[in-house]
N, C-alpha and C positions, 0 to 999 in steps of 0.2 A: 277287497274280499280277504286276502292273505293277513292285511293287516288287522282285520277284523278277528280272526282265528288267533293271531298273534295273541293280541289284547286279552282275548277272552281265556285261553289257557292260563296266561300270566296272570289274569284275574285267579282264577278258579286254585292255581298253584299258591298263591299268595293266602288266599281265605283257606285254603287247606291248611298251610302251614301255619294260620292265625289260629284256628280252631284246635289244631294239635297242640300248640304250645299253652292254649288256654287249659287244654285239658292236664296237659301235664304239671302246670302251675297249681291247679287245685287238688290235684292227687297229691304233689307234695304236701300241700297246706292240711289236708286230710290227714295224713299219715305222720305229720309234725304233732296235729292236736289229739292224735290217739296216743302217740309216745307219750307225751305230756301227762295226758289225763292218765296213764298206768303208771306214771314214775309217782305222782302223788299219792298213790295208795302205798300202806304196807303190806308184806305178802309172806306168809310163812308157807314153806315148802318142805318136803320129805327129803332129805340128804341118803341117797342112793349109795350103793359103792359101784354103779356103773361109772364109767369114765365120763359119759357125758350123758344128759339126763334132760330131756327135752319136756318143755313146759309150754303153754300158750302163749307166754310173754316173754319167758326166760329162759336160758341155756346155763347150766350148771356143771361146772367141769371139775372131777376131783383127779389130782394127779398125788398119788400116794397122800402128804397130808395138807395138800395144798388145795385149797379149793377156789375157785373162780365163778362170778356170775356175770352173763350176758344179755344184753336184749336176744332175742332170737328172731329179730326182724332184720332182714339183709339190707344194707346201707345203701344197696341199689335201688329198691323199688318197694322195701318193704315185706317182701315175701317172708314167710316162714320158714327159718333152717329148721329142718325135720331129718338131718342125715349125718354120719360121721361114718368118712372112709379114709383108710389110710392114714389116719391121725388129722384130717380134716374136716372141718365143718362145711356141707355143701349146701346151697341155696337150688331148691329143685326148679326155681322159675328160668334162671339164665345160667347157671353153671358157676356163680359166684364162690369162692372157697377161700376159706378164712383157717389160720392156725388157732392151734390151742389156746393162743393167747390173744384172740380176737381180732388178730390182723388179718387183712386183705391181702390172700399172697396170688390171686387170680381171679381178674375182672369177669364182668364189667365193673363190680362195686371197688370202690377203691379206698374209702374211709374203713377205720376198725369198728369192731361191734360196740355199742354200747354200754360200759360196765358200770355194775350196780354193788354199792355198798352193802355189807351185809354182817348179820350176827350169828353165831351159830346158839340152838338152845342149851340149857345147861347139860342136858343128856347127851347132847351130840348128835342127835338125831334128825333135828328140823334146822333149816336154814329160816331168817328172817329178812326179808331183803326191805332194807329201812325207804321209807317214803323221802323223797328229796324234793328238793326248792328247785325252782326252774327260774 
């Protein structure tokens, strides 16, 4: 009798682990395809005077005369980063933190944010994020 319970429990744990790993795999593939699709478009964004400007798929960081553009998707699970606190970009889902150069400084994320090439408009009031080839 106890052998059956042990086998049943072991089977249920293995099945749950398999389902969980499958879900993580498909979530990762879904996020990759979404980011790749977004990367193939050229996007024009207004350049504000804010230190950090949040857009749907992008973060624009302006420090003095230096401007940087990063993905707004956290490298942990793809949540949208929408907060800056004490000079750090904060992911609302699991608390990952990134410095203003896009580097992960607090986990669970460990990869830096993806940076994007861009151009400034002639009048300096807009940023044109270039379409990239993947």
